[in-house]
C-alpha positions as CSV (number, residue, x, y, z in Angstrom):
1,M,62.5,-71.3,-6.5
2,S,65.3,-73.1,-4.7
3,V,66.4,-72.9,-1.1
4,K,69.8,-71.3,-0.9
5,V,72.0,-73.2,1.6
6,M,75.3,-72.4,3.3
7,V,77.5,-75.1,4.9
8,I,79.9,-74.3,7.7
9,D,82.4,-77.0,8.6
10,D,86.1,-76.9,9.5
11,S,86.8,-80.2,7.6
12,A,87.4,-79.8,3.9
13,L,86.2,-83.4,3.3
14,M,82.9,-82.8,5.2
15,R,82.3,-79.6,3.3
16,K,82.7,-81.5,0.1
17,I,80.5,-84.4,1.2
18,L,77.7,-82.2,2.6
19,S,77.7,-79.9,-0.5
20,H,77.5,-82.8,-2.8
21,M,74.7,-84.4,-0.8
22,L,72.7,-81.2,-0.5
23,Q,73.0,-80.5,-4.2
24,E,71.3,-83.9,-4.9
25,I,68.2,-82.6,-3.1
26,E,65.5,-81.1,-5.4
27,K,65.2,-77.3,-5.1
28,V,68.3,-76.9,-3.0
29,T,71.3,-74.8,-4.1
30,V,74.5,-74.7,-2.0
31,Y,75.5,-71.1,-2.1
32,K,78.7,-71.4,-0.1
33,A,80.7,-73.9,1.9
34,V,83.1,-72.3,4.4
35,R,85.3,-73.4,7.3
36,S,85.2,-70.6,9.9
37,E,83.2,-67.8,11.5
38,K,85.2,-65.2,9.6
39,E,84.5,-66.8,6.2
40,A,80.8,-67.3,7.1
41,V,80.3,-63.7,8.1
42,A,82.1,-62.4,4.9
43,A,79.9,-64.6,2.7
44,I,76.7,-63.6,4.5
45,E,77.6,-59.9,4.1
46,K,77.7,-60.5,0.3
47,E,74.6,-62.6,0.0
48,V,72.2,-63.9,2.7
49,P,71.4,-67.6,2.5
50,D,68.0,-69.1,3.3
51,L,69.4,-71.8,5.6
52,I,72.7,-72.7,7.2
53,F,74.0,-76.1,8.2
54,V,76.7,-75.9,10.9
55,D,79.0,-78.6,12.1
56,A,78.6,-79.1,15.9
57,Q,82.4,-79.7,16.1
58,I,83.4,-76.2,15.2
59,P,85.4,-75.0,18.3
60,N,82.9,-74.1,21.0
61,H,83.8,-70.5,21.5
62,E,83.8,-69.7,17.8
63,G,80.8,-71.8,17.1
64,F,78.7,-70.2,19.8
65,K,79.8,-66.7,18.8
66,L,78.8,-67.5,15.3
67,L,75.4,-68.8,16.3
68,K,74.6,-65.7,18.3
69,K,75.6,-63.5,15.4
70,I,73.6,-65.5,12.8
71,S,70.4,-65.8,15.0
72,H,70.4,-62.3,16.4
73,E,71.9,-60.1,13.7
74,Y,71.0,-62.0,10.5
75,T,68.0,-64.1,11.7
76,I,69.0,-66.9,9.4
77,P,67.6,-70.4,10.3
78,T,70.5,-72.6,11.4
79,I,70.6,-76.4,11.8
80,M,73.4,-78.2,13.6
81,I,74.9,-81.4,12.2
82,C,75.9,-83.6,15.1
83,S,77.8,-86.9,15.1
84,P,77.0,-89.7,17.6
85,T,80.3,-88.9,19.4
86,D,79.6,-85.1,19.9
87,Q,79.0,-83.9,23.4
88,K,75.2,-83.5,23.8
89,E,75.7,-80.4,25.9
90,I,77.2,-78.6,22.9
91,T,74.1,-79.3,20.8
92,L,71.7,-78.3,23.6
93,R,73.6,-75.1,24.2
94,A,73.5,-74.3,20.5
95,L,69.7,-74.7,20.5
96,E,69.5,-72.3,23.4
97,L,71.6,-69.7,21.5
98,G,69.4,-69.8,18.5
99,A,70.0,-72.9,16.4
100,L,66.7,-73.9,15.0
101,D,67.2,-77.7,15.0
102,F,69.8,-80.4,14.7
103,V,70.3,-83.6,12.7
104,L,72.3,-86.7,13.7
105,S,74.9,-87.8,11.1
106,P,75.8,-91.5,10.8
107,N,79.2,-92.9,11.8
108,D,79.8,-93.9,8.2
109,I,78.2,-91.4,5.8
110,N,79.2,-93.2,2.7
111,K,77.4,-96.4,3.8
112,N,74.4,-94.4,4.9
113,W,74.4,-91.8,2.1
114,N,70.7,-92.0,1.1
115,L,69.4,-92.2,4.7
116,F,71.4,-89.2,5.8
117,K,70.4,-87.3,2.7
118,E,66.7,-88.0,3.5
119,K,67.3,-86.6,7.0
120,L,68.7,-83.4,5.6
121,E,65.9,-83.1,3.0
122,S,63.3,-83.7,5.7
123,K,64.7,-80.8,7.8
124,I,64.7,-78.5,4.9
125,K,61.1,-79.3,4.0
126,I,60.0,-78.8,7.6
127,H,61.4,-75.3,7.7
128,F,60.3,-74.2,4.3
129,S,56.9,-75.8,4.0
130,N,53.9,-73.6,3.4
131,Q,52.0,-75.9,5.7
132,F,53.4,-74.1,8.6
133,Y,53.9,-70.6,7.3
134,S,50.9,-69.9,5.1
135,K,47.7,-68.4,6.4
136,Q,47.3,-66.6,9.7
137,V,45.0,-68.5,12.0
138,E,42.3,-66.6,13.9
139,P,42.6,-67.6,17.6
140,M,39.6,-69.5,18.9
141,V,39.9,-67.5,22.1
142,K,41.5,-64.3,23.1
143,K,45.0,-64.3,24.5
144,G,45.2,-63.9,28.3
145,K,41.7,-65.3,29.1
146,S,42.8,-67.7,31.9
147,K,39.3,-68.5,33.4
148,F,40.3,-71.9,34.8
149,Q,39.3,-71.7,38.4
150,K,39.8,-75.3,39.6
151,P,42.8,-76.3,41.8
152,V,45.6,-77.4,39.4
153,K,47.1,-80.7,40.4
154,A,49.5,-81.3,37.5
155,I,50.9,-79.6,34.4
156,V,51.8,-81.5,31.2
157,M,53.8,-79.9,28.4
158,G,54.7,-81.0,24.9
159,A,57.1,-79.6,22.3
160,S,59.1,-80.4,19.2
161,T,61.2,-78.1,16.9
162,G,62.2,-75.0,18.9
163,G,61.1,-76.7,22.1
164,P,64.3,-76.7,24.2
165,K,64.5,-72.9,24.1
166,A,60.7,-72.6,24.6
167,I,60.7,-75.0,27.6
168,I,63.4,-73.0,29.3
169,E,61.5,-69.8,28.8
170,V,58.4,-71.3,30.4
171,I,59.8,-73.2,33.4
172,K,62.2,-70.4,34.5
173,H,59.2,-68.6,35.9
174,F,58.3,-71.4,38.4
175,P,59.2,-70.6,42.0
176,H,61.0,-73.1,44.3
177,S,57.7,-74.7,45.3
178,I,54.6,-75.0,43.3
179,G,53.0,-77.9,45.1
180,I,52.4,-80.1,42.0
181,P,54.4,-82.2,39.6
182,V,55.2,-81.2,36.0
183,F,55.6,-83.6,33.1
184,I,57.3,-82.8,29.8
185,V,57.7,-84.5,26.4
186,Q,60.2,-82.9,24.1
187,H,60.8,-84.8,20.8
188,M,64.5,-85.6,21.1
189,P,66.6,-88.7,20.4
190,K,67.8,-91.1,22.9
191,G,71.0,-89.8,24.6
192,F,70.0,-86.2,24.5
193,T,67.3,-86.0,27.1
194,A,69.5,-86.8,30.1
195,S,71.8,-83.9,29.1
196,F,68.7,-81.7,28.5
197,A,67.4,-82.5,32.0
198,N,70.7,-81.6,33.5
199,R,70.8,-78.4,31.6
200,L,67.2,-77.5,32.7
201,N,68.2,-78.3,36.3
202,T,70.8,-75.4,36.2
203,L,68.2,-72.9,34.9
204,C,65.1,-73.8,36.9
205,K,64.3,-73.5,40.6
206,L,62.5,-76.8,40.6
207,E,64.3,-80.2,40.4
208,V,64.3,-81.5,36.8
209,V,65.0,-85.2,36.1
210,E,64.9,-87.5,33.2
211,A,62.1,-89.9,34.1
212,K,62.8,-93.5,34.9
213,D,60.4,-96.4,34.9
214,G,58.8,-96.8,38.3
215,D,59.6,-93.3,39.5
216,K,57.2,-92.3,42.3
217,I,55.5,-89.0,41.4
218,V,56.2,-86.2,43.9
219,K,55.3,-82.5,43.9
220,D,57.8,-79.8,43.0
221,K,59.6,-82.0,40.5
222,I,59.7,-81.8,36.7
223,Y,59.8,-85.1,34.9
224,L,61.3,-85.2,31.3
225,A,60.4,-88.1,29.1
226,P,63.6,-90.0,28.0
227,G,64.3,-90.2,24.3
228,G,63.2,-93.4,22.7
229,K,60.5,-94.2,25.3
230,H,56.9,-93.3,25.8
231,M,56.0,-91.9,29.2
232,V,52.7,-92.5,30.9
233,I,51.2,-91.9,34.4
234,E,49.7,-94.8,36.3
235,D,48.4,-94.0,39.8
236,Q,51.3,-92.3,41.5
237,V,54.0,-93.8,39.4
238,I,55.7,-93.1,36.0
239,K,55.7,-95.9,33.5
240,L,58.0,-96.0,30.4
241,N,57.2,-98.3,27.5
242,D,58.6,-99.3,24.1
243,D,55.3,-99.2,22.2
244,D,55.5,-98.2,18.5
245,K,56.1,-94.6,17.5
246,I,53.0,-92.5,16.9
247,H,53.1,-89.6,14.6
248,G,56.6,-90.9,13.8
249,V,57.9,-90.0,17.3
250,K,58.8,-91.6,20.6
251,P,58.3,-90.2,23.2
252,A,54.9,-88.9,22.0
253,V,53.0,-86.0,23.7
254,D,49.7,-87.9,23.1
255,Y,50.8,-90.8,25.3
256,L,51.6,-88.5,28.2
257,F,48.5,-86.3,27.9
258,N,46.1,-89.2,27.5
259,S,47.3,-90.9,30.7
260,A,47.5,-87.6,32.6
261,A,43.9,-86.7,31.7
262,K,42.7,-90.0,33.2
263,K,44.7,-89.4,36.3
264,Y,44.1,-85.7,37.0
265,K,40.8,-85.2,35.2
266,N,39.6,-81.6,35.5
267,H,42.6,-80.5,37.6
268,L,45.0,-80.8,34.7
269,V,46.6,-78.1,32.6
270,G,48.1,-79.1,29.2
271,V,50.5,-76.8,27.3
272,V,51.4,-77.4,23.6
273,L,54.5,-75.4,22.5
274,T,56.2,-74.9,19.2
275,G,56.7,-77.9,16.9
276,M,55.8,-79.6,13.6
277,G,53.2,-82.2,13.0
278,Y,50.1,-83.4,14.9
279,D,51.3,-84.8,18.1
280,G,49.4,-83.5,21.1
281,A,46.0,-82.9,19.5
282,I,44.5,-86.3,20.6
283,G,46.0,-85.8,24.1
284,C,44.4,-82.3,24.3
285,Q,41.1,-83.8,23.2
286,S,41.4,-86.2,26.2
287,I,42.2,-83.3,28.5
288,K,39.1,-81.4,27.3
289,E,36.9,-84.4,27.6
290,E,37.8,-84.5,31.3
291,N,37.2,-80.7,31.6
292,G,40.9,-79.8,32.0
293,Y,42.5,-76.7,30.5
294,V,44.7,-76.4,27.4
295,I,47.1,-73.5,26.5
296,T,48.8,-73.3,23.1
297,Q,51.7,-71.2,22.0
298,D,50.8,-68.5,19.5
299,Q,52.0,-68.3,15.9
300,E,54.1,-65.2,16.4
301,T,56.5,-66.8,18.9
302,S,56.5,-70.4,17.6
303,V,59.5,-71.6,15.6
304,I,57.2,-74.0,13.8
305,Y,53.5,-73.4,14.2
306,G,52.4,-77.0,13.6
307,M,51.5,-78.7,16.8
308,P,49.8,-75.8,18.5
309,R,48.1,-74.8,15.3
310,N,46.6,-78.3,15.0
311,V,45.3,-78.2,18.5
312,E,43.8,-74.8,18.0
313,E,42.1,-75.6,14.7
314,K,40.5,-78.6,16.2
315,G,39.0,-76.4,18.9
316,F,40.9,-78.0,21.9
317,S,42.7,-74.8,22.9
318,D,41.2,-72.7,25.8
319,E,43.9,-70.1,25.6
320,V,46.4,-68.9,23.0
321,A,49.4,-67.1,24.5
322,S,52.8,-65.8,23.6
323,L,55.7,-67.9,24.7
324,F,56.8,-65.0,26.9
325,D,53.5,-65.0,28.8
326,I,52.9,-68.8,29.3
327,G,55.3,-69.1,32.3
328,E,53.6,-66.3,34.2
329,I,50.1,-67.6,33.3
330,L,51.0,-71.0,34.7
331,K,52.6,-69.5,37.8
332,N,49.4,-67.5,38.5
333,M,47.2,-70.5,37.9
334,I,49.0,-72.6,40.5
335,G,49.7,-69.7,42.9
């Protein structure tokens, strides 16, 4: 069985290039390549594709309107294709509106044909892999347990695919003052995290910053790890480093969680949100070894149930919760 893909791009040349490239991928069929919202809706009404690739340069109003329609009315997975020159805010806004993921295209596609094709193929495999959508996992603990009684001195969070929207849903519950710092790793390329921090700042009552090397840690502030750097906590200071990727990513959740566990010990709460892969499990083990507390997002509300599932299956999750409950759970724990 093949994955039926639609391409939406207002450039005839790019529609041709993307269609050709996608057709070269095993088990992928390009159902339609269209240029506008109107053509896309007409095609979807006739036959629903499994996945849609959308050019981020489609005019903002039309592109956002289309994303809302695709995600809310048709519930079709949508991946944005972004060039290095695209405004990062457009991509982040698209992720909020329902785009599942994004992929960066090279400046010269013809010179980087195979590399870009591998990126597209990787995204397709991520979202159509039985590894993430097969069996239902029995939770290790019941939802809503929250028996952690120790004073919370810090919160660490990690996310990947689907993370931007999930992070917003969680942190919007925080009041103006929580008396502790919050540290977040979102798997995101260099250049995007500064825009993401700015966006979070407009949606959250706490101050959100892209972390810088040497930042002094203060309460009531959210620190977002910058793309392309690992973030660790040393004493009362944030340190960034260029160590090798782990689990194929940088920043990595494990780096942050391991260092935070050493610093805050049994006063730390770790949260693992939606995402693919295994990042976060080792860090959660470190938190549990220090008698901290771990919350994982449930399967029902995860875009990709990879990272939280791995933590849960290894027995490191104290509480499995819906995305729509995690913010309130944390608020009550620190209240």
